[in-house]
C-alpha positions in Angstrom: 119.5 184.9 176.2 116.7 185.0 175.0 116.0 181.1 173.9 112.0 180.7 173.4 110.8 181.6 169.7 108.3 183.9 170.9 106.5 183.2 166.8 106.5 179.3 167.8 104.7 180.3 171.4 102.2 182.1 169.9 101.8 179.0 166.9 101.9 176.4 169.8 98.9 178.5 172.0 97.1 179.2 169.5 96.4 175.3 168.6 96.7 174.6 172.6 100.2 172.5 171.7 102.0 171.8 174.7 104.0 169.7 174.2 104.9 172.7 170.7 105.2 175.2 173.8 107.4 172.9 175.6 109.8 173.2 172.7 109.3 176.9 172.0 110.8 178.2 174.7 113.2 175.0 175.2 114.3 175.8 171.7 117.0 173.6 172.6 117.7 175.5 175.0 120.4 177.5 172.2 120.8 181.0 173.1 119.7 184.1 170.8 120.9 187.4 170.9 118.4 189.6 172.3 115.7 190.3 175.5 113.2 188.4 177.2 110.6 190.5 177.4 107.6 190.4 173.9 107.6 193.1 172.7 103.5 192.8 171.6 103.2 196.4 169.6 106.7 195.5 167.1 106.6 193.6 164.1 102.6 193.3 162.4 101.7 194.5 165.0 102.4 197.4 166.0 99.7 199.8 164.2 97.4 197.1 162.9 94.6 199.2 165.5 95.1 201.8 162.7 95.2 200.1 159.6 91.8 198.0 160.5 90.1 201.0 162.8 90.5 203.6 159.8 90.1 200.7 156.4 86.8 199.6 158.1 85.5 202.9 159.0 86.5 204.3 155.8 84.8 201.6 154.6 81.8 202.3 156.0 81.7 205.3 156.3 81.3 206.1 151.8 80.1 202.9 151.1 76.9 204.6 153.7 76.5 207.2 151.9 77.0 205.5 148.7 73.9 203.7 149.7 71.9 206.3 151.1 72.5 207.8 148.0 71.9 204.9 145.7 68.6 203.9 148.1 67.4 208.1 146.9 68.0 207.0 143.6 69.9 209.7 142.7 72.5 210.5 140.2 75.5 208.2 139.9 76.8 211.9 140.0 75.6 212.9 143.0 77.0 209.5 144.6 80.9 210.0 143.9 81.2 213.5 144.9 79.5 212.0 148.3 81.7 209.1 148.1 84.8 211.9 147.3 83.8 214.3 149.2 82.7 211.9 152.6 86.4 210.1 152.1 89.3 213.3 151.5 86.9 215.0 155.1 86.3 211.3 157.5 89.6 211.0 156.0 91.0 213.3 157.5 89.5 213.7 160.5 89.5 210.2 161.1 93.5 210.2 161.4 94.2 214.2 162.9 92.0 213.1 165.8 94.1 209.5 166.6 97.5 211.5 165.4 96.2 213.5 169.0 94.4 211.0 171.2 98.0 209.7 170.6 100.0 212.3 171.0 97.8 212.9 174.4 98.7 210.0 175.7 102.4 209.6 175.3 102.2 213.3 176.5 100.1 212.0 180.0 102.7 209.1 180.6 105.5 210.9 179.8 104.3 213.2 183.0 103.8 210.2 185.3 107.1 208.9 184.4 109.2 211.8 185.2 106.8 211.7 188.4 107.3 208.6 189.1 111.2 209.3 188.6 111.3 212.1 190.6 109.8 209.7 193.7 111.9 206.8 193.9 114.3 209.4 193.8 112.7 211.4 196.6 110.6 209.4 198.0 112.6 206.3 197.6 110.4 204.4 201.2 107.1 206.0 200.2 107.8 204.2 197.5 108.7 201.1 198.2 105.4 200.9 200.7 103.2 201.6 197.6 104.2 198.3 195.7 104.6 196.2 199.2 100.9 196.8 199.3 100.2 196.7 195.5 101.5 193.1 195.9 100.1 192.5 199.6 96.8 193.5 198.0 97.5 190.2 195.2 98.4 188.1 197.9 101.6 188.0 198.3 102.6 187.5 202.1 103.9 190.9 203.6 107.6 188.6 203.5 107.3 187.7 200.1 106.9 191.8 199.2 108.7 193.3 200.5 112.2 191.6 199.0 110.6 191.3 196.3 110.7 195.2 196.1 114.3 195.2 197.5 115.2 193.4 194.4 112.6 195.2 191.8 114.5 198.8 193.5 117.9 198.2 192.9 117.7 199.8 190.1 116.0 202.8 188.9 114.4 202.0 185.3 113.2 199.0 185.8 111.5 200.2 189.7 109.8 203.3 187.4 108.6 200.6 185.0 107.0 198.8 187.8 105.6 201.3 188.7 104.6 202.8 186.0 102.0 198.8 185.2 101.8 197.9 188.5 100.4 201.9 190.8 98.7 204.0 187.6 98.1 200.3 185.1 100.6 201.7 181.9 102.0 200.4 179.8 104.2 202.8 177.9 104.3 202.1 173.9 107.2 203.2 171.4 104.5 204.1 168.9 104.3 207.1 167.2 101.2 208.7 166.3 102.4 210.8 163.5 102.7 206.9 162.2 99.0 206.0 163.7 97.5 208.9 161.6 99.5 208.2 158.3 98.0 204.3 159.4 95.1 205.3 159.8 94.6 207.1 156.8 95.9 205.1 154.1 93.5 202.6 155.5 90.3 204.7 155.8 91.7 206.2 151.9 92.3 203.1 150.7 89.7 200.3 151.6 86.9 203.9 151.3 87.4 204.0 147.9 86.5 200.3 147.1 82.9 200.7 147.5 82.3 204.3 144.8 85.6 202.2 142.6 82.2 200.9 141.0 81.0 203.9 139.9 84.0 205.3 139.0 84.6 202.5 137.1 81.3 203.0 134.9 81.6 206.0 134.6 84.3 204.6 131.5 83.1 201.0 131.1 78.9 200.8 129.6 79.3 197.1 130.9 79.8 198.2 134.4 77.4 201.0 134.5 74.5 198.7 134.7 75.3 196.4 138.2 77.6 199.5 139.8 75.4 199.0 143.4 75.4 195.2 142.9 79.4 195.0 142.6 79.8 198.4 144.9 78.0 196.2 147.2 80.0 192.9 146.6 83.6 195.0 146.8 82.3 196.7 150.2 81.2 192.7 151.7 85.2 192.0 150.2 87.1 194.1 152.2 84.7 193.9 155.0 85.6 190.1 155.7 88.9 190.5 154.3 89.6 193.2 157.8 87.7 190.9 159.8 89.9 187.6 158.5 93.4 190.8 158.7 92.9 191.3 162.6 93.3 187.2 162.9 96.9 188.2 162.4 97.6 190.0 166.1 94.4 187.9 167.0 94.3 184.5 168.5 90.4 184.1 167.4 89.7 182.3 163.2 89.5 183.2 160.2 86.0 183.3 159.4 84.6 184.0 161.8 86.5 187.3 162.1 85.3 188.0 159.3 82.2 187.2 159.3 81.7 189.7 163.1 83.3 192.7 160.5 80.9 192.0 157.7 77.7 191.8 160.0 78.6 194.8 161.2 79.4 196.1 158.4 76.2 195.3 156.6 73.9 196.9 159.7 75.2 200.1 159.2 75.6 199.6 155.2 71.8 198.7 154.9 70.1 201.2 157.5 72.3 204.1 155.5 70.3 202.3 151.9 67.0 202.8 154.4 67.3 206.2 155.3 68.2 206.8 151.7 65.0 204.8 150.2 62.6 206.7 152.9 63.4 210.5 152.1 64.8 210.0 148.5 61.8 212.5 148.2 63.3 215.5 150.1 65.8 215.2 147.3 
């Protein structure tokens, strides 16, 4: 029965509060339903990677197209064409790539798990010996290693789980490749649209038309900073440090695209 309150434990670690850590783990010794295993791939962090990288790539690549066209002093219509084409093509490409790579990883994990389960079933002595050697290399005495392995080997599923982690370094995930891909595309499309939204608004609002590119820069900067701050939902970094870091990285790409547009603008 679980007595540790995981959210409180994470907050205590971020604040380096030992007393809060004790309270989170003791929890008044009041049992809670569930497993004591920490699920790092559930909740808010489950698809955060796809959301952050999809949104970041969408923001940077779309604004790079906007900045390059603006640097070349081309018409707003060209900005919209380039921006929207980039948004659709790159968004699909990235999400498909995310799907295929996630699917391949899960297929690889399944194949390795099937092999380990077969070896545990057909040659348990060899698997025990491998695990004893692994623990021995980490400094555990031969006697202790054998005792630990015998305990682990009492449950076949736990044994296979342990071999996956200790021998192969594979931690299985319950993430869905399709959901990963959808999260990537949705994030790419949503945040990637923001840099060109100023040009869309400029078609209908004359006041916005005069400040299209500066407004696109502001929206992009705010989006990049927000993405950096969002990462702190699953990391221990300060939100403003992470936000500034992301803003700096994105700004380098945007400035490079703008300068290329300026240098090659005469070719258009």
